[in-house]
N, CA, C and O of each residue as an XYZ file, in Angstrom:
968
protein
N      87.082    114.320    116.064
C      87.439    113.361    116.540
C      88.719    113.156    115.978
O      89.020    113.706    114.919
N      89.677    112.251    116.720
C      90.897    112.045    117.462
C      91.870    111.126    117.137
O      91.933    109.956    117.515
N      92.910    111.948    116.141
C      93.526    110.780    114.941
C      94.243    109.754    116.043
O      93.840    109.420    117.157
N      94.860    109.562    115.677
C      95.540    108.221    115.962
C      96.887    108.738    115.826
O      97.058    109.878    115.394
N      98.398    107.578    116.345
C      99.215    108.349    115.019
C      99.541    106.533    114.838
O      99.422    105.653    115.692
N     100.052    106.410    113.165
C     100.236    105.995    112.950
C     101.461    105.524    112.501
O     101.795    106.036    111.432
N     102.465    104.488    113.094
C     103.694    103.984    112.716
C     103.985    102.526    111.832
O     103.149    101.624    111.898
N     105.292    102.360    110.962
C     104.857    102.009    109.894
C     106.805    101.059    110.400
O     107.774    101.392    109.718
N     106.954    100.256    111.286
C     108.144    100.331    112.022
C     109.112     98.757    111.562
O     110.182     98.190    111.780
N     107.561     98.592    110.633
C     109.369     97.618    109.443
C     110.245     98.359    108.786
O     111.438     98.077    108.667
N     109.497     99.685    108.172
C     109.927    100.551    107.813
C     111.493    101.453    107.955
O     112.415    101.953    107.310
N     111.002    101.224    109.204
C     112.450    102.338    110.141
C     113.734    101.805    109.392
O     114.266    102.560    108.578
N     114.383    100.269    109.666
C     115.322     99.801    108.930
C     116.526    100.036    107.969
O     117.755    100.095    107.984
N     114.936    100.185    106.708
C     114.944    100.227    105.307
C     116.430    101.473    105.296
O     116.677    102.362    106.111
N     117.040    101.148    104.288
C     118.943    101.989    104.177
C     119.771    101.725    104.544
O     120.890    101.955    104.085
N     119.391    100.952    105.827
C     120.439    100.114    106.669
C     121.982     99.913    106.198
O     123.067    100.464    106.013
N     121.118     98.493    106.136
C     122.152     97.292    105.471
C     121.782     97.132    103.916
O     120.594     96.965    103.639
N     122.866     97.179    102.748
C     122.719     97.032    101.119
C     122.530     95.507    101.292
O     122.739     94.918    102.353
N     122.046     94.835     99.964
C     122.009     93.781     99.777
C     123.229     93.406     98.900
O     123.983     94.323     98.575
N     123.545     91.912     98.410
C     124.832     91.354     98.004
C     123.976     91.341     96.498
O     122.768     91.189     96.317
N     125.095     91.563     95.481
C     124.942     92.329     94.029
C     123.461     92.728     93.461
O     122.934     92.114     92.534
N     122.936     93.686     94.043
C     121.859     94.172     94.283
C     122.224     94.975     92.781
O     123.190     95.249     92.069
N     120.832     95.128     92.839
C     120.740     96.484     91.560
C     120.213     97.669     92.050
O     119.695     97.794     93.159
N     120.344     98.510     91.242
C     119.220    100.291     91.128
C     118.236     99.560     91.438
O     117.883     98.609     90.741
N     117.421    100.055     92.990
C     115.883     98.832     93.083
C     115.142    100.129     93.445
O     115.432    100.808     94.430
N     114.119    100.435     92.534
C     112.492    100.833     92.838
C     110.958    100.588     93.167
O     109.795    100.872     92.879
N     112.145     99.559     94.307
C     111.329     98.388     94.946
C     110.284     99.549     95.816
O     109.061     99.528     95.683
N     110.693    100.105     96.319
C     109.773    101.290     96.946
C     108.598    102.265     96.573
O     107.468    102.478     97.013
N     108.993    102.515     96.061
C     108.591    103.444     95.073
C     107.118    102.707     94.469
O     106.939    101.678     93.818
N     105.999    103.940     95.114
C     104.718    103.223     94.624
C     103.816    102.850     95.738
O     102.727    102.291     95.600
N     104.691    103.421     97.512
C     104.053    102.142     98.320
C     104.036    103.079     99.194
O     104.422    104.172     98.780
N     103.622    102.996    100.585
C     102.750    103.335    101.505
C     104.370    103.866    102.746
O     105.155    103.152    103.369
N     104.265    105.280    102.634
C     105.884    106.294    103.508
C     105.264    106.822    104.826
O     104.093    107.197    104.766
N     105.960    106.898    106.091
C     105.356    107.876    107.059
C     105.744    108.999    106.794
O     106.960    109.084    106.620
N     104.834    110.430    106.636
C     105.342    111.042    106.948
C     105.197    112.048    108.133
O     104.606    111.425    109.015
N     105.432    113.170    108.512
C     105.018    114.200    109.469
C     103.378    114.138    110.164
O     102.265    114.574    109.870
N     103.771    113.618    110.856
C     102.646    114.021    112.015
C     101.241    111.995    111.618
O     101.723    111.021    111.040
N     100.574    112.005    111.844
C     100.188    111.314    111.687
C      98.933    110.334    110.808
O      97.795    109.888    110.959
N     100.233    110.391    109.664
C      99.278    109.737    108.049
C     100.644    108.978    108.485
O     101.428    108.956    109.434
N     100.350    108.022    106.501
C     100.423    106.994    105.276
C     100.799    107.897    104.150
O      99.903    108.729    104.010
N     101.456    108.013    103.565
C     101.384    108.286    102.359
C     102.097    107.140    101.040
O     103.053    106.364    101.012
N     100.706    107.693     99.763
C     101.814    106.604     98.773
C     101.662    108.057     97.887
O     100.728    108.850     97.769
N     102.918    108.014     97.376
C     102.781    108.860     96.063
C     103.094    107.638     94.892
O     103.801    106.631     94.925
N     102.231    108.224     93.871
C     101.717    107.023     93.057
C     102.770    107.367     91.724
O     103.043    108.553     91.538
N     103.234    106.547     90.995
C     104.138    106.229     90.284
C     103.844    107.572     89.308
O     104.765    108.327     89.619
N     103.223    108.095     88.528
C     103.214    108.901     87.984
C     102.911    110.111     88.487
O     102.622    111.006     87.693
N     102.917    110.330     89.691
C     103.086    111.386     90.520
C     101.500    111.531     90.915
O     100.517    110.992     90.407
N     101.627    112.622     92.204
C     100.343    112.896     93.178
C     100.324    111.794     94.139
O     100.860    110.742     93.789
N      99.854    111.864     95.158
C      99.950    111.606     96.440
C      98.553    111.037     96.897
O      97.417    111.212     96.458
N      98.851    110.594     97.517
C      97.305    109.478     98.385
C      97.841    109.275    100.219
O      98.857    108.854    100.772
N      96.401    109.887    100.719
C      97.009    109.928    101.963
C      96.091    108.825    102.974
O      94.887    108.675    102.771
N      96.846    108.058    104.117
C      95.712    107.662    104.854
C      95.939    107.809    106.297
O      97.017    108.285    106.650
N      95.229    107.528    107.023
C      94.988    107.625    108.673
C      94.594    106.203    109.225
O      94.373    105.165    108.601
N      94.570    106.473    110.646
C      93.829    106.002    111.418
C      93.076    106.952    112.673
O      93.667    107.824    113.308
N      91.667    106.569    112.857
C      90.871    107.613    112.971
C      89.720    107.365    113.871
O      88.562    107.396    113.455
N      90.155    107.027    115.564
C      89.522    107.525    116.697
C      88.274    107.935    117.655
O      88.273    108.411    118.790
N      86.947    107.486    116.566
C      86.084    108.917    117.237
C      85.844    108.804    118.318
O      84.660    109.004    118.588
N      86.646    108.489    119.331
C      86.292    108.242    120.782
C      85.408    107.170    121.927
O      84.977    107.347    123.066
N      85.399    105.652    120.690
C      84.731    105.010    120.989
C      85.400    103.391    121.462
O      85.143    102.246    121.830
N      86.355    104.295    121.135
C      87.345    102.705    121.303
C      87.691    102.504    120.059
O      88.892    102.574    119.797
N      86.614    102.169    118.860
C      86.741    101.814    117.461
C      87.586    102.803    116.429
O      87.117    103.908    116.155
N      88.997    102.312    115.800
C      89.250    102.725    114.799
C      89.348    102.387    114.165
O      90.077    101.396    114.121
N      88.508    103.025    112.671
C      89.310    102.825    112.140
C      89.615    103.784    110.749
O      89.531    105.012    110.746
N      90.158    102.550    109.025
C      91.200    103.239    108.243
C      89.880    104.178    107.405
O      88.725    103.809    107.192
N      90.637    105.681    106.992
C      89.956    106.492    106.174
C      91.043    107.031    105.254
O      92.210    106.917    105.628
N      90.711    107.736    103.825
C      91.691    107.649    103.015
C      91.211    109.199    102.021
O      90.139    109.325    101.429
N      92.005    109.935    102.054
C      91.740    111.200    100.979
C      93.117    111.172     99.815
O      94.276    111.057    100.213
N      92.720    111.309     98.216
C      93.414    111.655     97.124
C      93.716    113.129     97.205
O      92.822    113.791     97.730
N      94.654    113.705     96.848
C      94.692    115.009     96.751
C      94.800    115.546     97.910
O      95.238    115.371     99.047
N      93.949    116.659     96.866
C      93.310    117.826     97.718
C      91.605    117.197     97.599
O      90.961    117.722     96.691
N      90.894    116.186     98.397
C      89.642    115.289     98.432
C      88.980    115.059     98.938
O      88.633    113.941     98.555
N      88.037    115.554    100.197
C      87.609    114.633    100.993
C      87.791    113.912    101.551
O      87.469    112.801    101.128
N      88.440    114.019    102.907
C      88.532    112.859    103.163
C      87.723    111.521    103.388
O      86.694    111.915    103.936
N      87.634    110.068    103.250
C      86.227    109.198    103.185
C      86.945    107.666    103.593
O      87.982    107.161    103.163
N      85.860    107.106    104.693
C      85.558    106.204    104.883
C      86.873    104.153    104.720
O      86.360    103.041    104.598
N      87.735    104.308    104.758
C      88.288    103.137    103.558
C      87.028    101.853    103.674
O      86.439    101.417    102.685
N      86.751    101.323    105.286
C      85.937    100.234    105.310
C      85.587    100.854    107.145
O      86.236    101.564    107.913
N      84.682    100.376    107.219
C      84.217     99.703    108.523
C      84.724     98.919    109.485
O      84.421     98.854    110.676
N      85.480     98.362    108.897
C      86.387     97.304    109.849
C      87.228     98.107    110.446
O      87.858     98.953    109.812
N      87.398     97.865    112.339
C      88.269     98.131    112.639
C      89.429     97.128    112.838
O      89.605     95.932    112.606
N      90.435     98.568    113.594
C      91.645     97.838    113.474
C      92.238     98.507    115.175
O      91.646     99.185    116.015
N      93.592     97.954    115.139
C      94.134     97.680    116.619
C      93.468     96.499    117.717
O      92.887     95.468    117.378
N      93.628     96.784    118.567
C      93.223     97.392    119.634
C      95.163     98.243    119.261
O      95.536     99.397    119.048
N      95.707     97.226    119.336
C      97.350     97.139    120.433
C      97.448     97.880    119.230
O      96.686     98.836    119.090
N      98.536     97.502    118.032
C      99.209     97.981    117.018
C      97.800     97.884    115.573
O      96.900     97.096    115.284
N      98.453     99.465    114.906
C      98.203     98.787    113.411
C      98.620     98.627    112.105
O      98.179     98.525    110.960
N      99.310     98.640    112.528
C      99.847     97.490    111.710
C      99.697     98.780    110.604
O      98.625     98.358    110.170
N      99.931    100.078    109.767
C      99.711    100.470    108.223
C      99.601    101.074    107.165
O      99.594    102.289    106.969
N      99.522    100.325    106.532
C     100.204    100.472    105.171
C      99.444    100.009    103.842
O      98.506     99.232    103.666
N     100.324    100.903    102.853
C      99.038    100.935    101.797
C     100.122    100.571     99.579
O     100.597     99.452     99.385
N     100.164    100.977     99.152
C     100.287    100.782     97.948
C      99.344    100.777     96.210
O      98.184    100.436     95.978
N     100.436    101.305     95.244
C      99.319    101.085     94.094
C     100.403    100.031     93.388
O     101.591     99.757     93.214
N      98.779     99.606     93.080
C      98.691     98.677     92.129
C      99.230     98.578     90.932
O      99.751     99.692     91.000
N      99.514     98.245     90.018
C      99.763     97.814     87.667
C      98.934     98.837     87.163
O      99.123     99.546     86.175
N      97.955     98.828     87.991
C      96.072     99.302     87.454
C      96.365    100.957     87.251
O      96.357    101.821     86.375
N      96.648    100.758     88.806
C      96.558    102.722     89.554
C      95.346    101.858     90.075
O      94.188    102.078     89.721
N      95.641    101.048     90.780
C      94.641    101.091     92.192
C      94.670    101.003     93.257
O      94.174     99.890     93.432
N      94.940    101.443     94.324
C      95.279    101.207     95.484
C      94.549    100.000     96.124
O      93.484     99.477     95.796
N      95.728     99.585     97.497
C      95.422     98.886     98.644
C      96.055     99.071     99.688
O      97.223     99.440     99.812
N      95.141     98.767    100.627
C      95.882     98.597    102.543
C      95.649     97.447    102.659
O      94.782     96.621    102.371
N      97.181     97.583    103.444
C      96.838     96.393    104.671
C      97.053     97.520    105.455
O      97.514     98.636    105.220
N      96.229     96.491    107.297
C      96.510     96.655    108.600
C      96.326     95.410    109.184
O      96.183     94.256    108.782
N      96.378     96.049    110.374
C      96.502     94.420    111.384
C      95.043     95.069    112.507
O      94.865     96.063    113.211
N      94.341     93.979    112.177
C      93.091     93.803    113.513
C      92.622     93.504    114.271
O      91.798     92.836    113.645
N      92.235     93.315    115.685
C      93.098     92.284    116.359
C      93.888     92.056    116.704
O      93.929     92.270    117.916
N      95.173     91.467    116.113
C      96.007     91.003    115.880
C      96.219     90.103    114.738
O      97.001     89.156    114.819
N      95.140     90.531    113.029
C      95.195     89.549    112.245
C      95.933     91.278    111.565
O      96.123     92.469    111.813
N      96.171     89.609    110.073
C      96.570     91.578    109.122
C      95.387     90.942    107.947
O      95.131     89.833    107.479
N      94.761     92.602    107.763
C      93.727     92.295    106.891
C      94.544     93.333    105.414
O      95.754     93.555    105.370
N      93.818     93.686    104.650
C      92.982     94.334    102.970
C      92.372     94.781    102.887
O      91.664     94.836    103.892
N      92.061     95.332    102.075
C      90.977     96.042    101.094
C      91.512     96.893     99.727
O      92.251     97.875     99.646
N      90.737     95.997     98.566
C      91.881     96.949     97.462
C      90.440     98.064     96.543
O      89.306     97.593     96.461
N      90.706     99.233     96.059
C      89.885     99.586     95.240
C      89.972     99.103     93.945
O      90.941     98.682     93.313
N      88.284     99.287     93.521
C      87.947     99.312     92.142
C      88.945    100.247     91.162
O      89.923    100.855     91.598
N      88.521    100.247     89.781
C      88.787    100.684     88.947
C      88.057    102.584     88.988
O      88.632    103.598     88.593
N      86.870    102.480     89.517
C      86.058    103.598     89.769
C      86.233    104.318     90.956
O      85.548    105.265     91.343
N      87.317    103.738     91.576
C      87.455    104.097     92.650
C      87.392    103.969     94.343
O      87.850    104.652     95.260
N      86.245    102.218     94.236
C      85.355    102.074     95.430
C      86.148    101.447     95.520
O      86.684    100.702     94.699
N      86.399    101.704     96.798
C      86.134    101.221     97.792
C      86.282     99.369     98.127
O      85.091     99.159     98.354
N      86.870     98.172     98.267
C      86.113     96.876     98.000
C      85.721     95.995     99.021
O      85.872     96.730     99.996
N      85.457     95.286     99.313
C      85.682     94.404    100.435
C      87.010     93.480    102.163
O      88.149     93.183    102.521
N      86.055     93.497    102.393
C      87.838     93.313    103.464
C      88.010     92.022    103.886
O      87.412     90.948    103.954
N      88.592     92.310    104.029
C      89.453     90.394    103.305
C      90.458     90.197    104.145
O      90.973     91.247    104.529
N      91.045     88.953    104.681
C      92.078     88.520    106.081
C      93.203     87.694    105.332
O      93.165     86.728    104.571
N      93.784     88.137    105.634
C      95.312     87.102    105.106
C      95.096     85.687    105.314
O      95.294     84.798    104.486
N      94.641     85.553    106.584
C      94.628     84.350    107.039
C      96.087     83.070    107.914
O      96.159     81.843    107.976
N      96.836     84.003    108.338
C      97.996     84.079    108.768
C      98.266     84.052    110.085
O      99.381     83.819    110.550
N      96.531     84.459    111.197
C      97.003     83.953    112.551
C      96.979     85.409    112.784
O      96.729     86.350    112.030
N      97.329     85.341    114.114
C      97.193     86.454    115.333
C      98.596     87.249    115.106
O      99.290     86.262    115.351
N      99.317     88.013    114.898
C     100.650     89.301    114.080
C     101.225     89.656    116.027
O     100.841     90.521    116.814
N     102.242     88.544    116.179
C     103.286     89.727    116.946
C     103.404     91.322    116.179
O     103.255     91.530    114.975
N     103.702     92.321    117.207
C     103.727     93.588    117.240
C     104.807     93.767    116.512
O     104.824     94.697    115.705
N     105.644     93.121    116.620
C     106.664     93.639    115.675
C     106.893     93.098    114.512
O     107.875     93.324    113.805
N     106.069     92.426    114.294
C     105.489     91.748    112.435
C     105.571     91.843    111.333
O     105.892     91.115    110.393
N     105.187     93.024    111.507
C     104.953     93.373    110.054
C     103.532     94.794    110.175
O     103.481     95.662    111.046
N     102.762     94.643    109.261
C     103.662     94.137    107.803
C     104.558     96.041    106.503
O     104.561     97.267    106.394
N     105.145     94.595    105.881
C     105.741     95.151    104.860
C     106.144     94.347    103.480
O     106.723     93.303    103.182
N     105.168     96.010    102.472
C     104.783     95.347    100.943
C     105.895     96.222    100.093
O     105.930     97.431     99.866
N     106.693     95.271     99.749
C     107.290     95.384     98.390
C     107.029     95.078     96.836
O     106.369     94.098     96.490
N     107.676     96.119     95.784
C     106.960     95.926     94.678
C     108.118     96.133     93.596
O     108.862     97.046     93.237
N     107.867     94.774     93.261
C     109.158     94.050     92.094
C     108.842     95.502     90.713
O     108.115     96.447     90.409
N     109.993     94.727     90.329
C     110.468     95.267     88.849
C     109.193     95.415     87.407
O     109.080     96.237     86.497
N     108.175     93.829     87.903
C     107.209     94.146     86.585
C     105.653     94.135     87.613
O     104.539     93.627     87.743
N     106.376     94.866     88.017
C     104.915     95.477     89.850
C     104.301     95.017     90.527
O     103.387     95.663     91.039
N     104.549     93.478     90.897
C     103.691     93.260     90.815
C     103.937     92.827     92.698
O     104.777     91.945     92.874
N     103.291     93.375     93.944
C     103.148     93.246     94.827
C     103.672     91.712     95.826
O     103.120     90.630     95.625
N     104.645     91.861     96.733
C     104.620     91.110     97.818
C     104.944     91.567     99.480
O     105.746     92.346     99.996
N     103.899     90.671     99.997
C     103.487     91.243    101.358
C     105.239     90.595    102.238
O     106.211     90.349    101.523
N     105.296     90.451    103.577
C     105.963     90.127    104.235
C     104.797     91.059    105.315
O     104.122     92.085    105.230
N     105.128     89.740    106.550
C     104.606     89.579    107.613
C     105.255     88.093    109.104
O     105.615     86.925    108.961
N     105.172     88.609    109.827
C     105.184     87.979    110.858
C     103.174     86.512    110.945
O     102.049     86.754    110.507
N     103.531     85.642    111.447
C     102.463     85.032    112.002
C     102.278     84.358    113.252
O     103.134     84.523    114.121
N     101.519     83.793    113.423
C     101.387     83.080    114.787
C     101.761     82.220    115.733
O     101.385     81.802    116.828
N     102.612     82.091    114.969
C     104.606     81.184    114.847
C     104.784     82.062    115.349
O     104.983     81.666    116.497
N     104.881     83.183    115.356
C     106.291     84.280    115.214
C     107.247     84.077    113.484
O     108.059     84.800    112.906
N     106.592     82.672    113.130
C     107.533     82.650    111.723
C     107.321     84.437    110.568
O     106.537     85.360    110.789
N     108.122     84.339    109.679
C     108.168     85.472    109.068
C     107.883     84.585    107.515
O     108.477     83.562    107.176
N     107.045     85.151    106.900
C     105.794     84.834    105.541
C     106.211     85.791    104.407
O     106.777     86.884    104.443
N     105.787     85.097    103.469
C     105.961     85.969    102.298
C     104.664     85.109    101.351
O     104.266     83.979    101.067
N     104.414     86.377    101.158
C     103.230     86.684     99.840
C     102.889     87.217     99.045
O     102.251     88.243     99.279
N     103.134     86.799     97.657
C     102.833     87.802     96.305
C     101.743     87.544     95.557
O     101.144     86.470     95.615
N     101.386     88.592     94.742
C     100.540     88.827     94.000
C     100.699     87.541     92.520
O     101.528     87.716     91.627
N     100.026     86.689     92.541
C     100.001     85.753     91.271
C     100.285     86.434     89.648
O      99.934     85.742     88.693
N     100.981     87.916     89.363
C     100.533     87.696     88.203
C     100.635     89.446     88.944
O     100.708     89.561     90.167
N     100.625     90.711     88.011
C     101.097     92.278     89.227
C      99.830     92.112     88.420
O      99.332     91.569     87.434
N      99.484     93.404     90.075
C      97.874     93.440     90.140
C      96.433     92.353     89.916
O      95.208     92.408     89.800
N      97.674     91.288     89.958
C      96.343     90.805     90.643
C      95.874     89.385     91.643
O      96.993     88.873     91.605
N      95.425     88.844     92.108
C      94.879     88.306     93.566
C      96.378     87.448     94.203
O      97.211     86.675     93.730
N      96.097     88.181     95.684
C      97.157     87.380     96.498
C      97.355     85.894     96.175
O      96.244     85.364     96.170
N      98.409     84.936     95.881
C      98.624     83.303     96.084
C      98.989     82.830     97.411
O      98.564     83.245     98.489
N      99.870     81.864     97.179
C      99.726     80.936     99.339
C     101.042     82.251     99.772
O     101.490     83.296     99.300
N     101.247     81.307    101.027
C     101.550     81.652    101.936
C     103.384     80.519    101.949
O     103.713     79.333    101.946
N     104.077     81.945    101.964
C     105.480     80.809    101.886
C     106.451     81.501    103.566
O     106.681     82.628    104.006
N     106.622     80.717    103.821
C     107.510     80.755    105.571
C     108.836     80.707    105.169
O     109.460     79.876    104.509
N     109.311     82.304    105.963
C     110.867     81.915    105.819
C     111.273     81.529    107.386
O     112.000     82.354    107.939
N     110.897     80.408    108.128
C     112.121     79.178    108.611
C     112.562     78.799    108.551
O     112.187     77.702    108.965
N     113.726     78.770    108.144
C     114.709     78.076    107.714
C     115.912     79.000    108.925
O     115.839     80.219    109.080
N     116.729     78.298    109.509
C     118.104     79.348    109.925
C     119.178     78.342    110.157
O     119.179     77.111    110.141
N     120.519     79.665    110.482
C     122.411     78.252    109.877
C     122.181     80.217    111.209
O     122.233     81.418    110.944
N     121.848     79.070    113.040
C     123.115     79.364    113.979
C     122.111     79.998    114.765
O     122.410     80.458    115.867
N     120.260     80.115    114.048
C     119.694     81.926    115.540
C     120.217     81.604    116.572
O     120.429     80.488    117.046
N     120.445     82.662    116.959
C     120.982     82.250    119.205
C     119.436     81.616    119.542
O     118.515     81.489    118.736
N     119.444     81.279    120.907
C     118.584     80.448    121.176
C     117.548     81.551    121.720
O     117.882     82.677    122.090
N     116.138     81.007    121.708
C     115.431     81.871    122.212
C     114.931     83.275    121.332
O     114.077     84.014    121.820
N     115.403     83.493    120.310
C     115.578     84.978    119.417
C     114.507     84.691    118.054
O     114.789     83.730    117.339
N     113.814     85.166    117.858
C     113.110     85.708    117.135
C     113.449     87.320    115.938
O     113.993     88.390    116.210
N     112.916     86.876    114.798
C     113.437     88.350    113.978
C     112.136     89.224    114.268
O     111.373     89.130    115.230
N     112.084     90.069    113.223
C     111.156     90.786    113.296
C     110.859     90.448    111.217
O     111.693     89.919    110.483
N     109.509     90.945    110.801
C     109.079     91.312    110.121
C     110.226     91.940    109.151
O     110.960     92.662    109.827
N     110.668     91.890    107.598
C     111.893     92.068    107.093
C     111.416     93.881    107.130
O     110.316     94.427    107.049
N     112.414     94.268    107.244
C     113.089     96.083    106.979
C     113.227     96.193    105.768
O     112.554     97.204    105.566
N     113.712     95.810    104.560
C     114.311     95.846    103.842
C     114.029     94.901    102.730
O     113.811     93.736    103.061
N     113.984     95.312    101.026
C     113.903     93.686    100.728
C     115.100     94.408     99.318
O     115.746     95.439     99.505
N     115.150     93.714     98.183
C     115.667     94.258     97.342
C     115.702     92.680     96.570
O     115.766     91.480     96.838
N     115.597     93.756     95.280
C     115.569     91.892     93.624
C     116.810     92.642     93.022
O     117.385     93.729     92.972
N     116.847     91.080     92.515
C     118.258     90.457     92.372
C     118.350     90.470     90.894
O     117.326     90.433     90.212
N     119.952     90.539     90.185
C     119.639     90.916     88.847
C     118.808     89.607     88.315
O     118.107     89.903     87.347
N     118.755     88.840     88.535
C     118.447     87.242     88.190
C     116.654     86.881     88.953
O     116.175     85.797     89.284
N     116.027     88.321     89.018
C     114.301     87.820     89.859
C     114.823     87.551     90.731
O     114.415     88.549     91.325
N     115.697     86.852     91.791
C     115.234     86.658     93.661
C     115.292     88.304     93.761
O     115.762     89.348     93.310
N     114.179     87.493     94.996
C     114.522     88.969     96.427
C     115.213     88.531     97.519
O     115.617     87.428     97.886
N     115.266     89.779     98.013
C     117.201     89.198     98.641
C     116.215     89.942    100.263
O     116.224     91.123     99.915
N     115.669     89.943    101.276
C     115.301     90.602    102.791
C     116.039     90.985    103.575
O     117.196     90.594    103.416
N     115.857     91.601    104.377
C     117.270     91.823    105.189
C     116.268     91.634    106.767
O     115.288     92.325    106.490
N     116.049     91.136    108.059
C     115.377     91.406    108.810
C     116.230     92.246    109.549
O     116.909     93.165    109.091
N     116.112     91.666    111.401
C     116.875     92.163    112.381
C     115.975     91.971    113.477
O     114.846     92.454    113.559
N     116.811     90.890    114.711
C     116.716     90.413    115.827
C     115.770     91.005    116.422
O     116.188     92.160    116.334
N     114.838     91.078    116.945
C     114.009     91.340    117.952
C     114.589     91.671    119.676
O     114.936     90.871    120.544
N     114.502     93.357    119.700
C     115.008     93.224    120.548
C     116.593     93.821    120.857
O     116.991     94.394    121.872
N     117.435     93.432    119.456
C     118.728     94.579    119.447
C     118.068     95.875    119.178
O     116.934     96.291    118.942
N     119.674     96.490    119.360
C     119.727     98.262    118.929
C     119.911     98.325    117.795
O     119.852     99.491    117.404
N     120.248     97.145    116.524
C     120.346     97.111    115.070
C     121.691     97.977    115.842
O     121.812     97.786    117.052
N     122.398     98.641    115.355
C     123.796     99.465    115.119
C     124.890     98.268    115.731
O     125.801     98.588    116.495
N     124.671     96.892    115.296
C     126.283     96.586    115.034
C     125.135     94.686    114.012
O     124.007     94.195    114.046
N     126.344     94.440    113.394
C     125.515     94.076    111.936
C     125.376     92.142    112.491
O     125.164     91.191    111.740
N     125.519     92.120    113.541
C     125.015     90.501    114.298
C     123.353     91.142    114.781
O     122.404     90.362    114.866
N     123.231     92.328    115.005
C     122.275     91.825    114.638
C     120.683     92.284    113.850
O     119.633     92.742    114.302
N     121.429     91.655    111.630
C     120.928     91.717    111.314
C     121.058     90.218    110.600
O     121.964     89.395    110.725
N     119.354     90.121    109.491
C     120.419     88.759    109.394
C     119.503     89.009    107.814
O     118.695     89.923    107.652
N     119.855     87.990    106.787
C     119.281     87.915    105.469
C     118.796     86.851    104.895
O     119.241     85.723    105.107
N     117.525     87.196    103.860
C     117.093     85.659    103.879
C     117.568     85.403    101.919
O     118.423     86.254    101.676
N     117.249     84.494    100.531
C     117.852     85.009     99.144
C     116.500     84.395     98.962
O     115.985     84.232    100.068
N     115.988     84.127     98.312
C     115.116     83.436     97.418
C     115.858     82.829     96.328
O     116.575     83.433     95.529
N     115.437     80.587     96.394
C     116.291     79.728     95.335
C     115.840     80.341     94.338
O     116.472     80.844     93.409
N     114.650     80.306     94.530
C     114.189     81.142     92.879
C     113.523     82.347     93.010
O     113.291     82.887     94.091
N     113.022     83.038     91.261
C     112.296     83.890     91.149
C     111.207     83.572     91.094
O     110.869     82.549     90.500
N     110.137     84.584     91.867
C     108.864     83.767     93.152
C     108.446     82.353     93.676
O     107.477     81.615     93.500
N     109.856     82.293     94.553
C     110.184     80.416     94.850
C     109.623     80.685     95.622
O     108.800     81.584     95.798
N     110.304     79.317     96.661
C     111.021     79.515     98.263
C     112.427     80.087     98.130
O     113.117     80.537     97.215
N     112.590     79.810     99.833
C     113.768     80.863    100.137
C     114.492     80.375    100.951
O     114.082     79.810    101.965
N     115.874     80.534    100.592
C     116.864     80.102    101.603
C     117.087     80.310    102.953
O     116.611     81.234    103.613
N     117.465     79.858    103.159
C     118.190     80.011    105.184
C     118.664     81.710    105.827
O     119.649     82.447    105.853
N     117.662     81.695    106.144
C     118.278     83.237    107.088
C     119.429     82.898    107.552
O     119.690     81.906    108.232
N     120.414     84.053    107.042
C     122.035     83.834    107.596
C     122.091     84.668    107.559
O     121.367     85.328    106.813
N     123.795     85.660    109.047
C     123.913     86.905    110.320
C     124.881     86.797    109.157
O     125.743     86.099    108.623
N     123.835     88.519    109.077
C     124.712     89.795    108.016
C     126.576     89.361    108.362
O     127.577     89.217    107.660
N     126.151     89.256    110.338
C     128.117     89.727    110.560
C     128.706     88.330    110.435
O     129.564     88.147    111.298
N     128.487     87.140    109.520
C     128.346     86.253    109.829
C     128.933     85.883    107.726
O     129.767     85.032    107.418
N     128.159     86.838    106.664
C     127.987     86.747    105.032
C     128.790     87.621    104.677
O     129.841     87.476    104.053
N     127.962     89.235    105.355
C     128.369     89.611    104.663
C     127.254     90.578    103.711
O     127.085     90.506    102.494
N     126.413     91.698    104.917
C     125.198     91.493    103.732
C     125.138     93.609    102.944
O     124.199     94.380    102.744
N     126.976     93.757    102.714
C     126.729     95.163    102.434
C     127.993     95.034    102.036
O     128.599     96.003    101.578
């Protein structure tokens, strides 16, 4: 069985630009991280590592597999992923169950464990076909709820969050307001998110096609209220994101 290399491109920008007025942030704990080789791992909040990977049986149909600790690999879902981009990542919910996110034929879906460790049904988020620079990126708030960022079929960045920690996913909010975005340019899905002392989130994204080496390559947006709507994207070169 051939193993396909899985990447989380949206995580590569993490740590490059700091959000203003941010407190010490643990939002990337208990979330999927790339490790050496074709794997994504989740280090549990209480210790221990869970592994995920995309496998191709040679029929051009790739699926997601999971292994906890030193256990055997198990298939998470028979839902095919890819074919061009897998966008695989995963997270631990506050109740200790795992949730995995991936791209299928351009659309974004997720699968969640129950408390007995069995994987549930595959559910799509309904945001249309995702551009290959579009996500997903998962963030964990201080209260344990998860936030999901991705791009939709209109190249807009969308934000979906759990209604309560460990609960159902709520409605989608588009981050589609900009201050002087260059013509014919779009932003990738956020590669860095931080929570401010008042509970709002601050997201940083990069201009698609830029080198990422200059301040003008980075843009950020801040929630207007905790768990609420978002303000406009602003260039870090103009307002300073560090």
